[in-house]
C-alpha positions in Angstrom: -36.8 173.3 51.7 -33.7 174.9 52.3 -33.0 177.4 55.3 -32.4 180.2 52.9 -35.6 179.1 51.4 -37.3 179.2 54.7 -35.5 182.6 55.6 -36.8 184.3 52.7 -40.3 183.3 53.0 -40.3 184.3 56.6 -39.0 187.7 55.6 -41.6 188.3 53.3 -44.5 187.0 55.4 -42.7 189.7 57.9 -42.9 192.2 55.3 -46.2 191.8 54.7 -47.7 192.1 58.6 -45.5 195.6 58.6 -46.9 196.9 55.4 -50.3 196.1 56.7 -49.5 198.1 60.1 -47.0 200.7 60.0 -46.9 201.2 56.2 -46.7 205.2 55.1 -48.2 206.2 52.1 -46.2 205.5 49.2 -45.5 209.2 47.2 -46.0 209.3 43.6 -43.5 209.2 41.4 -41.7 211.8 39.7 -43.2 212.4 36.1 -40.7 212.6 33.2 -41.5 215.6 31.4 -40.3 214.5 28.1 -43.1 211.7 27.8 -46.1 213.3 26.5 -48.9 214.1 28.8 -52.0 212.2 28.2 -50.2 209.4 26.6 -48.5 206.0 28.1 -45.4 206.1 25.5 -41.9 204.8 26.3 -39.1 207.3 25.8 -35.5 205.8 25.7 -32.7 207.6 27.7 -30.3 209.9 26.2 -27.1 208.7 28.2 -26.2 206.6 31.1 -25.9 209.7 33.2 -29.3 210.6 32.3 -30.4 207.2 33.2 -28.6 206.8 36.5 -30.1 210.2 37.7 -33.8 209.5 36.8 -33.6 206.0 38.4 -32.7 207.7 41.5 -34.8 210.3 41.8 -37.7 208.0 41.2 -36.1 205.4 43.8 -35.6 207.9 46.5 -39.2 208.9 46.2 -40.1 205.2 47.0 -37.5 204.2 49.5 -38.3 204.1 53.4 -36.8 203.0 56.8 -36.7 199.6 55.2 -35.3 200.4 52.0 -37.6 199.0 49.5 -39.8 197.1 52.0 -42.8 198.5 53.3 -42.7 201.9 52.0 -41.4 200.5 48.9 -41.0 197.3 46.6 -42.1 194.2 48.7 -42.8 192.8 45.7 -39.2 191.8 45.0 -38.6 189.9 47.9 -41.0 187.5 46.7 -40.4 187.7 42.9 -39.1 184.3 43.0 -42.2 182.5 44.4 -44.5 184.8 42.4 -42.8 184.2 39.0 -43.8 180.7 38.6 -46.1 180.2 35.7 -48.2 183.2 35.9 -51.2 181.4 35.8 -50.7 180.0 39.0 -49.2 183.2 40.6 -52.1 184.9 39.9 -54.5 182.1 40.6 -53.2 182.1 44.3 -52.2 184.3 37.2 -45.4 176.4 19.9 -43.5 176.5 17.3 -45.2 175.1 14.2 -45.0 171.3 14.7 -43.6 171.7 18.5 -47.5 172.2 19.7 -49.1 170.7 16.6 -52.3 170.0 18.5 -53.5 173.6 19.4 -56.1 174.2 22.2 -59.3 172.5 21.1 -59.4 174.2 16.9 -58.4 171.6 15.0 -60.5 172.2 11.7 -62.9 169.9 10.7 -61.4 167.8 8.0 -57.9 168.5 8.8 -55.3 166.0 9.4 -55.2 165.0 13.3 -51.7 165.3 14.3 -50.0 162.3 15.8 -49.3 164.4 19.2 -50.8 166.3 21.4 -47.8 168.6 22.6 -48.2 171.6 25.4 -51.7 172.8 26.2 -51.1 176.5 24.9 -53.2 179.9 24.8 -52.6 180.4 21.3 -51.8 177.6 18.3 -48.3 178.4 17.2 -46.9 180.1 20.0 -45.3 177.6 22.3 -45.1 178.1 26.3 -42.2 176.4 28.7 -43.3 173.6 30.5 -41.9 170.4 32.5 -42.5 168.3 29.7 -42.1 168.3 25.6 -42.5 165.9 22.7 -42.3 166.7 18.5 -43.8 163.3 18.1 -40.3 161.6 17.9 -39.0 162.0 21.5 -40.4 163.2 25.1 -38.1 165.1 26.9 -38.7 166.2 30.3 -37.0 167.8 33.4 -37.2 166.8 37.2 -35.4 167.6 40.1 -32.6 169.3 38.3 -32.2 166.3 35.6 -33.3 166.1 32.0 -34.6 163.0 30.8 -35.1 161.6 26.9 -37.5 159.1 26.1 -38.0 157.5 22.9 -42.2 157.1 22.7 -41.9 154.4 20.0 -39.4 151.8 22.2 -40.5 153.3 25.5 -37.3 153.4 26.5 -35.3 156.2 28.0 -32.6 157.0 26.0 -30.9 159.9 27.7 -30.1 161.2 31.0 -28.6 164.6 31.7 -27.7 166.4 35.4 -28.2 170.3 34.7 -25.8 171.3 37.6 -24.3 170.4 40.7 -26.6 169.6 43.4 -29.1 168.7 40.8 -32.3 169.3 43.4 -31.2 172.4 44.7 -32.7 175.0 42.8 -34.4 176.5 45.7 -37.3 174.1 45.4 -38.2 176.1 42.3 -39.4 174.4 39.1 -37.8 173.7 36.0 -39.2 174.0 32.6 -38.0 173.8 28.8 -39.1 174.3 25.3 -37.9 172.4 22.4 -37.1 173.0 18.9 -35.6 170.4 16.6 -32.5 168.6 18.2 -32.0 171.6 20.9 -34.1 172.2 23.8 -33.5 175.3 25.9 -34.3 174.6 29.6 -35.3 177.4 32.3 -34.2 177.1 35.6 -35.7 179.5 38.2 -33.1 179.9 40.8 -34.2 180.4 44.4 -32.7 183.7 45.4 -33.8 185.2 41.9 -34.9 188.8 42.0 -34.2 189.7 45.6 -33.9 193.1 46.4 -31.6 193.5 49.2 -33.3 193.9 52.7 -32.4 196.1 55.5 -29.5 194.8 57.5 -28.3 195.8 61.5 -26.0 198.9 61.0 -22.5 198.1 60.2 -23.7 195.0 58.3 -21.5 193.6 55.9 -22.6 192.4 52.3 -22.4 188.5 53.3 -23.6 185.7 51.7 -26.3 183.5 53.0 -25.8 180.1 54.4 -26.5 178.3 51.0 -26.6 181.2 48.8 -24.8 183.2 46.5 -21.8 185.9 47.4 -23.3 189.5 46.9 -21.5 190.4 43.9 -22.6 186.9 42.2 -25.0 186.9 39.3 -28.5 185.8 40.9 -31.2 184.9 38.8 -32.4 182.5 36.1 -30.4 180.2 34.2 -31.1 179.0 30.6 -29.4 176.0 29.5 -29.3 174.9 26.1 -28.9 171.4 25.4 -27.9 169.4 22.1 -30.1 166.2 21.9 -28.7 164.9 18.5 -27.1 162.4 20.4 -26.3 161.3 24.0 -27.7 164.7 25.6 -25.1 167.5 26.5 -25.1 171.0 27.3 -23.9 173.3 24.7 -24.7 176.6 26.4 -25.9 178.8 29.4 -26.7 182.0 30.2 -27.7 183.6 33.5 -29.4 187.0 34.2 -30.0 189.2 37.5 -33.6 189.1 38.2 -36.4 186.4 38.2 -38.1 184.5 35.6 -41.8 186.0 34.5 -42.4 183.9 31.3 -41.5 182.9 27.9 -42.7 182.1 24.7 -41.8 180.5 21.3 -42.3 181.1 17.6 -40.3 179.4 15.3 -36.9 179.0 16.5 -36.7 182.3 18.3 -37.9 182.1 21.8 -38.5 185.4 24.1 -37.7 185.4 27.7 -39.2 187.8 29.9 -37.2 188.9 33.5 -37.9 191.0 36.0 -35.0 192.7 38.2 -34.3 195.2 41.0 -31.8 197.3 42.3 -29.0 195.6 44.1 -28.9 197.6 47.0 -28.4 196.7 50.6 -29.9 199.4 53.1 -28.6 199.1 56.5 -31.3 199.3 59.2 -30.1 201.6 62.2 -31.7 200.7 65.6 -31.3 203.9 67.3 -32.5 205.9 64.9 -36.3 207.4 63.8 -37.7 206.5 60.6 -37.1 209.6 59.4 -33.3 209.2 59.7 -33.7 205.9 58.5 -35.3 206.8 55.3 -32.7 209.7 54.7 -30.0 206.7 55.2 -31.6 204.9 52.6 -32.0 207.8 49.9 -28.2 208.3 50.6 -27.3 204.7 49.4 -29.3 205.5 46.6 -27.5 208.8 45.9 -24.2 206.7 46.1 -25.4 203.8 43.4 -24.3 203.4 40.3 -25.5 202.1 36.8 -24.0 198.6 37.9 -26.3 198.6 40.7 -29.7 198.9 38.6 -29.3 197.4 35.3 -29.3 193.8 34.9 -26.1 191.7 34.3 -25.8 188.7 32.5 -23.2 185.6 32.0 -22.9 183.7 29.0 -20.8 180.4 28.9 -20.2 178.5 25.8 -17.3 176.0 24.3 -15.5 176.2 28.0 -15.3 180.3 28.2 -17.7 182.3 30.2 -18.1 185.8 29.3 -19.7 188.7 31.1 -22.1 191.8 30.1 -24.6 194.0 31.2 -27.8 195.5 29.7 -26.7 198.9 28.1 -28.3 202.2 29.2 -29.4 202.5 25.8 -31.5 199.3 25.7 -33.5 201.1 28.8 -36.7 203.3 28.6 -39.3 204.6 30.9 -42.8 205.6 31.1 -44.0 209.2 32.2 -44.2 207.7 35.6 -42.1 204.8 37.3 -40.7 203.9 40.7 -37.2 203.0 39.7 -37.7 199.8 42.0 -38.4 197.3 39.0 -36.9 196.7 35.6 -38.6 194.3 33.1 -36.0 193.0 30.4 -37.3 191.1 27.4 -34.6 188.5 26.3 -34.3 186.6 22.3 -32.7 183.6 21.6 -32.6 181.7 18.3 -32.7 177.7 19.2 -31.4 177.5 15.3 -27.6 178.2 16.3 -25.5 176.3 18.5 -24.8 179.2 21.3 -27.4 181.4 23.0 -25.5 184.9 22.9 -26.3 188.1 24.7 -30.2 187.8 24.8 -30.4 191.4 22.7 -32.2 192.7 25.8 -34.8 195.2 25.7 -35.6 196.6 29.4 -38.5 198.6 30.9 -38.7 200.5 33.8 -42.0 198.6 35.0 -42.8 195.9 36.8 -44.4 192.6 35.1 -46.2 189.5 35.9 -48.1 188.3 33.4 -47.0 187.4 29.6 -49.4 187.2 26.4 -48.4 186.4 22.7 -50.1 185.4 19.8 -46.9 185.4 18.2 -46.4 188.5 16.1 -47.1 191.0 19.3 -45.8 190.2 22.8 -47.7 191.8 25.9 -46.1 192.3 29.4 -48.8 193.2 31.9 -48.2 194.6 35.3 -50.6 195.5 38.2 -50.1 196.9 42.1 -52.2 194.4 43.9 -49.1 193.3 45.7 -48.5 196.9 47.2 -51.8 197.4 48.2 -53.6 194.0 49.6 -52.0 193.0 52.4 -53.0 196.4 54.4 -56.4 196.5 52.4 -57.6 192.8 53.4 -56.2 193.5 57.1 -58.5 196.3 57.7 -61.4 195.4 55.5 -61.2 198.6 53.3 -61.9 199.1 49.6 -58.9 199.9 47.3 -58.1 203.4 45.8 -59.0 203.4 42.5 -55.6 204.8 41.2 -54.1 201.3 42.7 -56.8 199.4 40.8 -54.9 199.3 37.2 -53.0 197.4 35.1 -50.2 198.3 32.8 -49.7 196.9 29.3 -46.5 197.1 27.4 -46.7 196.0 23.7 -43.6 194.8 21.6 -43.9 193.7 18.2 -42.3 190.2 18.2 -43.0 189.6 14.3 -39.2 189.4 13.4 -36.5 187.4 14.5 -34.3 190.1 16.0 -34.9 191.9 19.3 -38.4 193.1 20.0 -39.4 196.5 18.9 -41.6 198.3 21.7 -44.5 199.8 19.9 -47.3 201.0 22.4 -48.7 200.9 26.2 -51.7 201.5 28.0 -53.4 201.2 31.3 -57.0 199.4 31.9 -58.8 199.9 35.4 -58.6 196.9 37.2 -56.3 193.5 37.9 -56.0 190.4 35.7 -56.4 187.2 37.1 -53.8 185.5 34.5 -52.8 185.4 30.6 -56.1 184.3 29.7 -57.6 187.8 30.6 -56.0 188.6 27.5 -56.4 188.0 24.2 -55.9 189.9 20.5 -57.9 189.2 17.8 -58.5 191.2 14.3 -56.0 193.9 15.6 -57.8 194.5 19.1 -56.7 193.7 22.3 -59.7 192.5 24.3 -58.7 192.4 28.3 -60.9 191.6 31.2 -60.6 192.7 35.0 -62.2 192.9 38.4 -62.0 195.9 40.5 -63.3 196.7 43.9 -63.6 194.8 47.2 -63.8 191.1 46.9 -62.9 190.4 50.4 -65.0 191.0 53.5 -68.9 190.8 54.2 -69.2 193.9 51.8 -68.0 193.4 48.7 -68.3 195.5 45.9 -66.5 194.4 43.0 -67.2 194.1 39.3 -65.6 193.0 36.4 -65.4 194.4 32.7 -63.9 193.7 29.7 -62.2 196.2 27.7 -61.2 196.3 23.9 -57.9 198.5 22.8 -56.9 199.1 19.6 -53.2 199.9 18.3 -52.8 203.4 17.1 -49.3 204.5 16.6 -47.5 204.5 20.3 -50.8 204.3 21.8 -53.0 201.7 22.8 -56.4 203.3 22.6 -59.7 202.1 24.3 -62.5 201.8 21.6 -65.0 199.9 23.7 -66.0 198.1 27.0 -68.7 195.8 28.7 -68.7 196.8 32.4 -71.0 195.8 35.5 -70.4 191.8 35.3 -70.6 189.8 38.6 -71.3 192.3 41.1 -69.6 191.5 44.8 -67.5 188.8 42.6 -64.2 188.4 40.9 -63.3 186.5 37.6 -62.1 182.9 37.9 -62.1 182.1 34.3 -61.6 184.1 30.9 -61.7 182.9 27.3 -61.9 184.2 24.0 -62.5 182.5 21.3 -62.8 184.6 18.1 -65.4 187.3 18.6 -67.1 185.9 21.7 -65.5 186.2 25.2 -66.2 183.9 28.1 -66.1 185.6 31.6 -66.8 183.2 34.7 -67.0 185.2 37.7 -67.9 183.4 41.5 -68.5 184.3 44.9 -71.8 181.9 45.9 -72.7 181.1 42.5 -71.1 180.9 38.7 -72.4 183.4 36.5 -70.7 182.2 33.0 -71.1 185.2 30.9 -71.0 185.4 27.1 -69.5 188.7 25.6 -70.1 189.6 21.9 -67.3 191.5 20.6 -67.3 191.4 17.0 -67.9 195.3 17.0 -65.1 196.4 19.1 -66.7 199.9 19.6 -70.0 198.3 21.1 -69.1 195.0 23.0 -72.1 193.6 24.6 -73.1 190.8 26.9 -75.1 188.3 25.0 -76.1 185.6 27.5 -75.7 184.6 30.9 -75.6 181.3 33.1 -75.9 180.9 36.7 -75.2 177.7 38.5 -73.2 176.7 41.4 -69.4 176.7 41.4 -67.2 177.8 39.1 -64.8 177.1 36.3 -61.2 177.8 36.8 -60.1 177.1 33.1 -62.0 177.1 29.8 -61.1 175.0 26.7 -63.0 175.2 23.3 -64.0 171.6 22.4 -65.5 172.0 18.7 -68.4 174.0 17.3 -70.6 175.3 19.9 -69.2 173.4 22.8 -66.5 174.6 25.9 -65.3 172.6 28.5 -64.8 173.9 32.0 -62.8 172.5 35.3 -63.1 174.1 38.2 -65.0 173.6 41.6 -68.4 172.6 42.4 -69.7 174.5 45.2 -72.8 174.8 47.7 -75.9 177.5 47.5 -73.6 178.9 50.3 -70.5 178.9 47.6 -68.5 176.3 49.9 -66.5 174.2 47.3 -67.1 170.6 47.3 -64.5 169.1 44.9 -63.4 169.1 41.3 -65.9 169.7 38.6 -65.9 169.1 34.6 -68.8 170.8 32.9 -69.4 170.6 29.0 -71.2 173.9 27.7 -73.5 174.2 24.7 -72.7 177.9 23.7 -74.3 177.1 20.0 -76.5 180.5 21.0 -74.4 182.8 22.8 -77.6 184.3 24.3 -78.7 181.5 26.0 -75.6 179.2 27.2 -76.5 175.8 29.1 -74.7 173.3 30.7 -75.2 170.1 29.3 -73.0 168.0 31.3 -71.2 168.0 34.7 -68.8 165.5 36.2 -68.1 165.9 40.0 -65.1 164.2 42.4 -65.9 165.1 46.0 -63.2 165.8 47.9 -61.1 166.5 44.4 -58.7 169.1 43.8 -56.7 169.4 40.2 -53.6 171.3 39.0 -55.6 172.0 35.6 -57.4 174.4 37.9 -54.6 176.9 38.2 -52.1 175.8 35.4 -53.6 175.0 32.1 -50.8 172.8 31.2 -52.2 170.1 33.2 -55.1 169.9 30.9 -55.4 167.7 28.0 -57.8 167.7 25.5 -57.3 165.2 22.4 -59.6 166.0 19.5 -59.3 163.1 17.6 -60.6 161.0 20.2 -62.7 163.7 22.3 -61.0 162.9 25.2 -60.2 164.8 28.7 -57.4 164.0 30.9 -57.0 166.0 33.9 -54.7 165.5 37.2 -56.7 164.6 40.5 -55.6 164.8 44.3 -58.7 163.1 46.1 -59.0 162.1 49.4 -60.9 158.8 48.6 -60.0 155.8 46.5 -59.9 154.3 43.0 -62.4 151.5 42.8 -61.3 148.3 40.4 -63.5 149.9 37.4 -61.3 153.1 37.6 -64.2 155.3 38.9 -62.9 157.5 41.6 -65.1 157.5 44.6 -65.3 159.2 48.4 -66.3 156.0 50.5 -63.0 154.5 51.4 -59.5 155.5 51.8 -56.0 154.4 49.8 -53.3 153.2 52.5 -53.0 155.3 55.7 -56.0 157.4 56.6 -55.5 160.6 55.2 -53.4 159.8 52.4 -54.6 161.5 49.0 -55.1 159.4 45.7 -53.5 160.9 42.9 -54.7 159.6 39.3 -55.2 161.2 35.9 -58.9 161.1 35.1 -60.0 160.1 31.3 -63.0 161.1 30.2 -64.5 161.2 26.6 -66.9 163.9 25.5 -70.1 163.0 23.4 -72.7 165.2 22.2 -74.8 164.8 25.3 -72.1 164.5 27.8 -69.2 162.8 29.6 -68.1 159.0 29.3 -65.9 158.0 32.0 -62.9 156.0 30.4 -61.1 155.4 33.6 -58.1 156.5 35.6 -54.1 156.2 35.5 -52.2 156.3 38.6 -48.5 156.4 39.5 -48.6 154.6 43.0 -45.3 152.4 43.3 -47.2 150.1 45.3 -44.6 150.6 48.6 -47.6 152.4 50.9 -45.0 154.8 51.6 -46.4 158.8 51.3 -43.3 159.7 48.8 -44.6 157.2 46.6 -47.8 158.5 45.7 -46.8 160.6 43.1 -49.1 163.2 42.1 -49.2 163.3 38.2 -48.7 166.9 36.7 -49.0 166.1 33.0 -50.4 164.0 30.1 -49.6 164.0 26.5 -50.6 161.4 23.8 -48.1 160.3 21.4 -48.9 158.1 18.2 -52.2 156.6 20.0 -50.7 156.0 23.3 -51.5 158.5 26.5 -48.2 159.3 28.5 -48.8 160.6 32.1 -45.9 162.0 33.9 -45.2 162.5 37.5 -42.0 163.0 39.7 -41.8 159.5 40.3 -41.9 158.7 36.4 -43.6 158.5 33.1 -46.2 155.6 32.3 -47.5 154.7 28.7 -51.1 153.4 29.0 -53.5 152.3 26.0 -55.6 155.3 24.7 -58.3 153.1 24.4 -58.3 150.6 27.3 -56.0 152.6 29.9 -54.0 149.6 30.4 -50.3 149.9 31.0 -47.7 149.3 28.5 -44.8 150.5 30.2 -43.1 152.3 33.2 -40.1 154.4 33.3 -38.8 155.6 36.7 -37.4 158.9 36.7 -37.6 160.3 40.3 
């Protein structure tokens, strides 16, 4: 980890402590009277002068003695860390052909595809991940390099260094999307989306020891790579902010970026908080539109051009802080240049992205602002802070998305799987109330909203799920919702959503432990991966569950596979989960403080190598009508005994009957039926 990264994390921690001890109540931002009362509509600014004035007015209501710190937007300090896959963030939250194997919904009798693709929320809507395949090639990114593998010959056919200091992206992980002979690599730069903290009085805008200069564009970097021959970079795009997420349908990619004003607030040692706040507001008064609106830089054909999101591309809700902006960019992978991204910007925050293809939603809640202080005092949240804002965009066309509607629902989301659109209605599952301390009073709900002109109108709801618990997993399948809540036991609720105006709980199953991810596995079957737990709620290791949900009124668990002391990345990142319907095969990565026996069974009775070192494997199970059958395990241990060679397996995919597993060390090809090694390619 770089010194700058450590400094940034220390700053986040110190600000969180201050938030819990000294923060003053944040005043409500001014209300924009041009936005109709009672609605949640967005309105564009009439001019840049109006935009700048209203941004200043809103931001001055939030700024405090620490700038946009404890009395304002602490969130932007940790934007780069929290913007990793939203699912992951919230846990601590394809193009046709590119994702041919959709999540477990292959129709009976349909021809099975020859490759698995990325496990995504919705069929036909691809999501960025660290490895992609189209059946003809496997492309992966690791430590700043891109690798191309021919799965037929099991040979490395291309390697590309993405930037100088290839492993120096602030410790942030890269991901990619694939379309034909083009790959779009998304790099999360380490200093992305950082609002300037308070600095000593008289301090200059100096660059950190290993960071950018203050006037540099700091944020995510998109790199278009031509794969038709030896891989080569044909275009780059950089924008101020931090990457939230992206979605791809066909050749069109939507990239969501969060940004903050680029302002520096001097901290005066010999001054009162009122004087410091006044000085911060003076800095806002002197700011320009360039300090707020995201700038971008495009490199193509050896030439670099710069631009800035125009004021005419910015809209605002009735109330906003002015401290955060969300921008949706659009790129066409069918052309040889990235272009300017056709940006659409909303003055709001956003941390979760969901898309079903024709529509894209950006969700935002305010837990980052209130949780540190509340948990420190064991206090219940104010209901007005327990809301999630939802912004709906029409992405049915190839051009810029069109804002359609917005709404707010009580409670907070767990990840993108808490949202799903079906039959013209958006279903949203949230938890509200205190989930911490010795007197939790939380409950969870499912809300149903319908797009009605420029508003999303609530038409139905189910409340009172899991009292004293919080949501750990959600999955919507057609007209049914599955909601897992947990504190000591795991109630799996089935929710009937076929009548949007009258949703109701159909059934409930209480078992120990919980599922953190749910996956449809054919008619009447649901797979869960999570943690087993004792009667007191103490977690005891990774478990896979097979549920029979044929009768929604009586869901049952018909099989369980438990690995003591195990943890799986699939518990917080569904991209790590593989279900291959053709073979009814489940593959999940496991890290376990135990051993892998000669038969491939995972146990907890011995230790690999030196005491305390974990085993890192991919566990393969076959799903039968009555339960699980263990196929075996795959590991990437290189046999040197060194800790750095115990590479955790991150992903699994199937190409033409071969199971490929991916780790930071490399890729291994394994027989799908016997799990015998067929080839090994080192990329680490």
